[in-house]
C-alpha positions, 0 to 999 in steps of 0.5 A: 369685654368679660366681666367674671363674677366670683364669690368673695367668701371663696378665695380658692375660686377668686385665685383661679379666676384671676388666671382664666382669661377674664378681662375683669374679675368681679368679686362679688359681696353681694348675691353670691355670699350668704349673710353669715359669711359676709364678713369673711368675704370682705376680710378675704377680699381686703387681703387680696387687694392689699397688693397688686393683682394680674388683672383688673379687679372689680368688687361688687358691694352690698346694697347702698341702702343697707347696713354693710355698703359703707363699711365695705366701700370705706374698707376697700377703697384705699387698697391698691388692687382694686380697679373699681367698685360695683354699686347694686341697685342704684336708683339715682345720682344720690346713690352714686354720690353717696358711694363716692363720698364713702370711697373718697373719705375712706374713713374706716381703718383697713384691717390690720393685715392690709398695708397700704401705702399711697404712691404718687402718680408717675409724672411720666405716664403718657396717659391718665388711666393710672392716675387718681380721681381726686376727692369729690367736691373739688373743681372739675378740671377741664381734662377728659376723665379716665378710671381714677382720673381727675374729675370732669365729664368725658367726650365719647369714649373708645370702645377698645377691648378689655376696658371701659376706660378712655386713654385720655391725656393726664392732667397733673394730680391735684394735691390732697390729703384725702385719698383718691376715689376709685372708678364706680360702676352703677347697676340699674336693677329697677324701673326707677334706675332705668328712668334715671339712667342718664342722670346716674350715668353723669352723676360723679366724674368717677362714675366710669360705666353702667350696666343693667342687673337684669334678674331683679329688673325682670322681677320688677317689671314682671317680664319673662323674656327678651322682649320685656327688656328691649327698651330697658336694654337700649335705654341703658346703652343710649345713656351710657353713650350719651354721657361719654361712657363706654358701651355697657356690657350685657347682664349675666346668662344664668344657664352656664350649660346653655352655651348656644343660648348664650352665643344667641343672646350675645348676637342680640346684645351686640345688635342693640350696642352692647359691648362684651358681657358679664359671665358667672363661669369661665366656660362662658368667656370664649363664647362671649369673645367669639360673639363680640369680636368681628368676623373675618368679613366684618374685618375685611370690609372695615379695612376696605372702608379705612383704605379708601378714606385714607386714599381719598378723604371726605365722603365717598362711594366704595366700588360696591356703591356703599356711601362712606362718610366720617361716621361710617369710617369711625365705626370701621376703625372700631371694628379694626381696634377690636379685631387687633384683640388677641384671640 
């Protein structure tokens, strides 16, 4: 539900972020790092991710058409502490395939201070959430996919909090001499990216989510407020759900002191179908959670629906006249799943 961005060239800030309660920490090698600090940021990030970390860590690499992204992806992809790669300014499916190829082959040597030994997925795992994605180019399996799972397109996923992955039955890991492909997340930051949203969302089995980069998008579209972003936001939500991905998180709210404005913006985002939000300061995290967690009234209504559906089965009308069918029950169960999240 919360994705906290931190600059990759400040390891002490990253260390604090890992303990602040965000569901995912996103180490930024792109906009938050000055050009002369890029190498230092990559080395520090690789050192951190050479061992498992207490919360999922994603890394936003630099632009895929620039000189840095390939080396960054090849360096980071094999590391055991990496939970996902966030790909900026994705314009179309070819960008996703390019990044997946770099991540799968991972030909660049890992820095000497990083020791990594690949471990097989334990056969007793009931779900594929911790399993690898076999290298690109292999035949697609008939099984649903998840983070680092065998390839294949997923059905619509659960919106359980704290993750964008679906817990799908695990498929046996395919034997391969190549490393697994980490989970990929595409950031749509241009008009062309928005036009290609569904094609991007279905471009590769390792693509686990999409999201908007609204600062760049506003600049390209020449819009100044939320009204100009209404269609791109809805487009991203629809494309993600049509592709069987979790609802996308909202883009960051840039004013870290305007918590009231953040709350109002989150309410609008929730109404559009987003789930959770990226943040740039820990003080934003509780506001995002409060906005996206269901209220007591919503929980009570969902409980009533589920109880009635369990007792009656099929379509029914509640005492207050509300009509309940399978879609309404499914939505109520999602509310209860979110409500089960620790506040």
